[in-house]
N, C-alpha and C positions, 0 to 999 in steps of 0.2 A: 850181659846187659850194655854191649857195647852200642846198641841203637840210641841209648841214653846219654852217650859220652860227648861232652862238648869240648873235650880237649884240643888246643890249636884253634880254636873258634874264639871272635871277639865279640861282645856285645854292647849296645849303647841302650841304657835303660834312663828313660825321663821321670821326673819326680820321684828321683832316688834318695833323698835325704830322709826320708821316713816312710812309715806305713806299708803300702802295696808295694811300692817301688823298691824301697830298703829290702824288702824281704825276696822280691824276685831276683834282684841283683845279687844278693848273696847265696839264693839257690843256683842260679847259673853258676857262678863260681864254683860252687861244691861239686857241680856237675863237670867241671874243669875250664870253663870259659875265663877268658881276662874280661875287665868291664871298666867301661866308662860310664861313670855316675854323674848324671845331669841332675842338677838342683838349682832352684832360685832362692829361696830365702834361707831355706833349713840347709846347714853345712851336711855333707856327705862323708866327713872327716872319719867318722866312728865306722861306718860301713865299709870305705875303703880299706881303715887296718884290719878290720876282721876277714876281708877278701884277702889281703896280703898275707895274712897268718895262714890262709889256706895253700900258700905258695903260689897264688894267682897273681897277674898285674892288675892294679886298678888306677884310675886317675878320676878326678873330680873336675866337673866343667860347671861354672856357675853362671846359666844365663837364664833370663826370663824368653821363655819360648814363646810369650806372647809379640816378642820383638823379632818381625820376619828377618831382619838384616842380621841377626846375631845367628841365625839357624845353619847357615853353611859351615860357619865355625866349628859347630860339634862334630860333624863328619870329617871336616878337615884335620882338626887336632886328634881325634881318634885314629884315623888312618897315619898321621904323621907320627904319633907317640904308641899307638900298638900295634900297627902294622897293616891292619884290616878293619872291614867291618862286615860281620856275618849274620849278625842279629840285631834287630832294632824293636825295642819295647816303647811302645807310645804309651806311657802311663800318666803323665802329667795331666791333672785335671782340677777344676775349680767347679763350685756351685753357689748359686745366688737363691735364695729362699723368699721369694715375694708371691702375692697371688698374682695370675696373669694380669687382671685389670691394674695393678699397680707396678707390674714388673718395667724398670727403667730401660731405655735403651742402651744406657752405659753398661748396665749389667747383663743385657743381652750380648752386647758385643764383647765385653771382657769374656764372657764364658765362650764364646765361639771363636774368639782368637785363641784362647789356650786349648780347649778340648776338641777342636776340629780344623781349624786354619793351620796350627803348628803341627797336628798330624798330618795334613796331606803334604805339607811342605817336608818335614823330615822324611815321610815315605818316598818322596820323589828325590831327595837329595840323597838318600841311603839306596834308594831302588837302582838307581843309575849307577852306582857302583856295583851292587851286587848283579846286576844285568850285565855288565862287563865281566864279572868274574864267572858268571852262568850259575850262580846259586845265592842262596840268602833266605833267611827267615824274619818276617815282619810279623810282630805280634801288637794289635791294638787292644786296649783296654775299653771294652765297651760297658753294658751296664743292665741290669733289670729294665732301666729305663730305654734300653734299645728295643722293648717289646711293649711296653706299657707307657701310660699317659703321665703317672706320678701326679702331686699335688704340691703347687705352690713352686714349682720348678721347670718353667715353660721353657727358657734356654738351655739348660741342662738336658732336659727331655729331648729337644731339637737336635741338640749336639751329639747325642749318644745313638738316636736313630741314624744320624747322619755318618758317625763312625762305622756303625753296621753296613750301611749301603757303601761307604767307600772301601770298606775292607773287599766287599764282593766284587766291586768294580776293578780293583786293583789286581785281585786274583784272577780275574777273567783275563785280564790283558797280560799277566805276569807269569802265569802257571808254565807256559810253554817256554819262557825264557828260564826254567829253573828256580823260579821264587815260590815260596809258599807264604801266603798272605792270610793270616787267620786273626780271630778276636778271643779274647776270654770276656765273659760278661759275668763280672762277680756279683753275687747276691747281696744281702745286706750284711756289710762288714764292718766290724768294730774298728772304726778309723775317725779321725777328726771329722771328714765329710758326713759322719753319721751321728755327730756328738749330739746334736739338737733333738735328733730323733729318739736317740737313747736315754735321753734327760726328761723326755715326755712320757709321763708314766701310761697315758693313753695310746699314744701312737706306738710306743714300743711294746705294750701289751699285744696290740693289733698285728703287728709284725712278727712277734715272735709265734702268735697263735696260727701264721699262715706258713711257717717253715717247718715241714716235717720232721728236720734234723731237731729241731726245739732247740737251737741256738744261734747266736749270731756268728758270722764266719770271721776267722783272722787272717791275717796276713799270711801266715805260713799254710793256709788253706790253697794259696794260689801256687806256691813252689812247684808242685808236682806238674800241673797243667802248663805251667811255662815252660819246664824243662821238656816236658812232651813236645809242645809246638816248637821249641827252639831247635829240637833233635831231628837225627833222621828217622826216628820213629813216625815221624808224623808227614814223612815225604809224600804221601798221596793225599794230604789234606789240604784243600784250597778253597779259602773263601766261607770257613765255617766258623759260626759264634759259638764258641763253648761255654755254656751255662755253668758256673761254679756257685750252686745257690742253695744248697741244702735240699734241694726239692721244692723252692719257693715256685717254680713255674708250673709244676705239675699239681699243685693243690687248688 
């Protein structure tokens, strides 16, 4: 199973203090990678300890990815302390739930700054390093709302459609340079972002009724797909949006 071996690789994972990002960081470490865990408010110390217990290196970087001026430091510190950057997982994201007619510009801008602008900036910063070394894997976290409209989340939906488009645009330019840029579109996952939906009995029942697998997804459900897209097993995948959704899109 050497195709999935990440030994000697270094990954940057944003939004790594909890939920999907924490699970992805640990999963990449289990496959052999050293990890830079990027987090804003939630400390990633627990995740870093778990990674070090596997015999891998881990550093934590506390940065608000909405602050464009701080993003070069993520790549620089990763290279300085871990030696290189082979994998970038753009997982950090926020959501603001308000009807479109009442959606404030401040909420709109906050969501786009985290969900889209930081993704492009980090792809560019890490991508330039990867182009120099002739290889690299970028995994952006898209959404079911990269395909659909959603309800009361116009900023989030717009940002996730854009992440899918950006993934394809970068793959189109960078595939010939040895990089693979793909995205994972999680289905309805049991995370903080979906807490309001899960606590709404009507909406929760509607969602579960459409998922053929009959359950909400978990953070651990993304580990296998993330390792696949970070490894040599996906070397001929470029610009793909991989739905991990329990069958949501087929029903």
